[in-house]
C-alpha positions in Angstrom: 7.8 16.3 -1.2 8.6 12.7 -2.4 6.6 10.0 -0.6 9.7 8.0 0.3 11.1 11.1 2.0 7.9 11.8 3.9 7.9 8.2 5.1 11.5 8.4 6.3 10.7 11.6 8.2 7.7 10.0 9.9 5.1 12.3 8.4 1.5 11.4 8.4 0.2 10.2 5.0 -3.2 9.1 4.1 -4.0 7.0 1.0 -6.8 4.9 -0.4 -7.4 1.8 -2.6 -8.5 1.6 -6.3 -10.1 -1.6 -7.5 -12.1 -0.2 -10.5 -10.3 0.1 -13.8 -11.8 3.2 -15.2 -9.2 6.0 -15.5 -11.7 8.6 -14.2 -11.9 6.8 -10.8 -8.1 7.2 -10.4 -8.2 10.8 -11.6 -11.0 11.8 -9.3 -9.4 10.1 -6.2 -5.9 11.6 -7.0 -7.4 15.1 -7.4 -9.2 14.7 -4.1 -5.8 15.0 -2.4 -4.8 11.5 -1.2 -1.1 11.3 -0.5 -0.8 8.0 -2.3 -3.2 5.5 -4.0 -2.9 1.7 -4.1 -3.8 -0.1 -7.3 -5.1 -3.4 -6.0 -4.2 -6.5 -8.1 -4.9 -8.9 -5.3 -8.6 -8.4 -4.6 -9.9 -7.0 -7.9 -10.0 -7.9 -11.6 -7.5 -5.3 -12.6 -5.1 -6.5 -15.2 -1.5 -5.4 -15.8 -2.5 -3.4 -18.9 -5.1 -1.5 -16.9 -2.6 -1.0 -14.1 -0.2 0.9 -16.4 -3.0 3.1 -17.7 -4.0 4.0 -14.1 -0.3 4.6 -13.2 -0.2 7.1 -16.1 -3.3 8.8 -14.8 -1.8 9.1 -11.3 1.5 10.4 -12.7 -0.5 13.1 -14.4 -1.9 14.1 -11.0 1.5 13.8 -9.3 0.0 11.1 -7.0 2.3 8.2 -6.1 1.0 4.8 -7.4 1.6 1.8 -5.2 0.6 -1.5 -6.7 -0.7 -4.2 -4.3 0.6 -7.4 -5.7 -1.0 -10.8 -5.8 2.1 -12.4 -4.4 5.7 -11.7 -3.5 7.0 -12.9 -6.9 9.9 -11.1 -8.6 8.3 -11.4 -12.0 5.2 -9.5 -11.0 7.3 -6.9 -9.0 9.5 -6.4 -12.1 6.5 -5.9 -14.4 4.6 -3.4 -12.3 7.8 -1.4 -11.5 8.6 -1.4 -15.2 5.1 0.0 -15.8 6.1 3.0 -13.7 4.8 2.3 -10.3 6.2 4.3 -7.4 6.4 1.1 -5.4 4.8 -2.1 -4.3 2.6 -3.3 -1.4 3.6 -6.9 -0.8 1.0 -9.3 0.7 1.6 -11.9 3.3 5.0 -10.8 4.4 5.6 -13.3 7.2 9.3 -13.2 7.8 12.5 -11.2 7.2 13.2 -13.5 4.3 9.9 -12.5 2.7 10.8 -8.8 3.2 14.3 -9.3 1.7 12.8 -11.0 -1.3 10.5 -8.0 -2.0 13.5 -5.6 -1.8 15.5 -7.8 -4.1 12.7 -7.7 -6.6 12.4 -3.9 -6.7 16.1 -3.0 -7.0 18.7 -3.7 -9.7 22.0 -5.4 -8.9 24.1 -5.0 -6.9 21.5 -4.0 -4.3 18.8 -6.4 -5.7 18.2 -9.0 -8.3 15.6 -7.3 -10.6 16.0 -8.1 -14.2 17.0 -5.2 -16.4 14.6 -4.2 -19.2 13.3 -1.2 -21.1 9.7 -0.2 -20.6 7.7 2.8 -19.6 9.5 3.4 -16.3 12.8 3.7 -18.2 11.4 6.2 -20.7 11.0 3.3 -23.2 14.8 3.0 -23.2 15.7 6.7 -23.4 16.2 7.3 -19.7 17.5 4.1 -18.1 20.3 5.8 -16.1 18.0 8.4 -14.9 15.5 5.7 -13.8 18.3 3.9 -11.8 18.8 7.1 -9.8 15.1 7.7 -9.5 14.6 4.2 -8.2 17.1 4.6 -5.3 15.6 8.0 -4.3 11.9 7.2 -4.8 10.9 3.5 -4.7 8.6 2.6 -1.9 8.2 -0.9 -0.5 5.4 -1.6 1.9 5.2 -4.9 3.8 1.6 -6.1 4.5 1.4 -7.5 8.0 -1.7 -9.7 7.7 -0.8 -13.0 9.4 0.0 -14.0 13.0 3.4 -15.3 11.8 4.2 -11.8 10.7 3.2 -10.4 14.1 5.6 -12.9 15.8 8.4 -11.9 13.5 7.6 -8.2 13.3 10.9 -6.8 14.6 12.9 -8.9 12.1 10.7 -7.8 9.2 10.9 -4.1 10.0 14.7 -4.3 10.4 15.1 -5.3 6.8 16.9 -2.5 4.8 14.6 -1.3 2.0 11.3 -1.8 3.7 9.9 1.8 3.8 6.6 1.2 5.7 4.2 -1.5 6.8 0.4 -1.7 6.8 -1.8 -4.1 8.7 -4.4 -6.1 6.8 -6.9 -6.5 9.6 -9.2 -9.0 7.9 -6.5 -11.5 6.9 -4.8 -11.0 10.3 -8.0 -11.9 12.1 -8.5 -14.9 9.8 -5.0 -16.2 10.5 -5.9 -16.1 14.2 -9.0 -18.2 13.7 -11.3 -15.2 14.1 -12.1 -14.0 10.6 -13.7 -10.6 10.6 -13.7 -10.3 14.4 -11.6 -7.1 14.3 -12.6 -6.0 17.8 -11.7 -9.2 19.4 -9.1 -8.7 22.2 -6.6 -11.1 20.7 -6.8 -9.3 17.3 -6.5 -5.9 18.9 -3.5 -7.1 20.9 -1.8 -8.3 17.8 -2.4 -4.9 16.1 -1.0 -3.1 19.2 2.1 -5.4 19.1 2.8 -4.4 15.5 2.3 -0.7 16.3 4.8 -0.9 19.2 7.3 -2.6 17.0 7.0 0.0 14.4 7.5 2.8 16.9 10.6 1.0 18.2 12.1 0.6 14.7 11.1 4.1 13.5 9.3 2.6 10.5 6.1 4.3 9.5 3.0 2.1 9.4 -0.6 1.9 9.7 -3.8 0.0 9.0 -6.4 -0.1 6.3 -9.5 1.7 7.6 -11.7 -0.1 5.2 -15.0 1.5 5.9 -14.8 5.3 5.2 -15.3 6.3 8.8 -13.5 9.5 9.8 -13.8 8.9 13.5 -12.1 5.5 13.1 -9.3 7.2 11.1 -8.8 9.8 13.7 -8.6 7.0 16.4 -5.9 5.2 14.4 -3.9 8.5 14.0 -4.2 9.2 17.8 -3.0 5.6 18.5 0.2 6.5 16.6 -0.3 5.1 13.1 1.0 7.5 10.3 0.6 5.5 7.1 -3.1 4.9 6.7 -5.3 3.6 4.0 -8.8 5.2 4.1 -11.6 3.3 2.4 -11.5 2.1 -1.2 -13.3 3.2 -4.3 -16.2 0.8 -4.1 -16.8 1.4 -0.3 -16.6 5.2 -0.7 -19.0 5.1 -3.6 -21.4 2.6 -2.0 -21.5 4.4 1.4 -22.0 7.8 -0.1 -24.8 6.6 -2.4 -26.6 4.9 0.4 -26.2 7.7 2.9 -27.5 10.3 0.4 -30.4 8.2 -0.6 -31.4 7.5 3.0 -31.3 11.2 3.7 -33.3 12.0 0.6 -36.0 9.4 1.4 -36.1 10.5 5.1 -36.9 14.0 3.9 -39.7 13.0 1.5 
């Protein structure tokens, strides 16, 4: 089933983050069974040329590729969508205007303002009309809620037509509240709860990035009502597994 349809039906989906540019990383993570994978351009050194290669790998595994942008800029949205991304994850969406700008960047006129070009997504020019139909049926736009201003405007953001889901960036959110990294602080937890409640009112799927690969934390977030969840990222999964295995090995020597 298409990711966009799953989101519209409120199904639970679990994805993860890719920050390393080697195609094998994307292939391994997609084959593991994640419902979607985010290619992170904001907090990694991934370049656009690498992003397209990773999208091609994920396409081969039938895993939706969502690109986390560096900004809500139409030029970058256009280029990653032309590369064949399933959708975009837009950082620092603080208002309905920001959300509308993201939607405008993904869709062609008359719905949006995306420039028309021929690249990989359009079959290098051979399937432009098919891509137009695909875009309407499949494109996914995820608003990142990672600032207190976004929390204060959450109902208006989620009401924007074309926003398919939201995800909370807990570290930036805590930083915007003057408490960077204090994820368990009552004020930060209250803000997270406020976003969750707004999502449930609007019927928009959403979640939070469970950055450390902790299954108990993931289950706690699912039980709370989140249904679009990021679980770990390549470097944290690799690091935590290596450390835990070596600790167990050394403990048994």
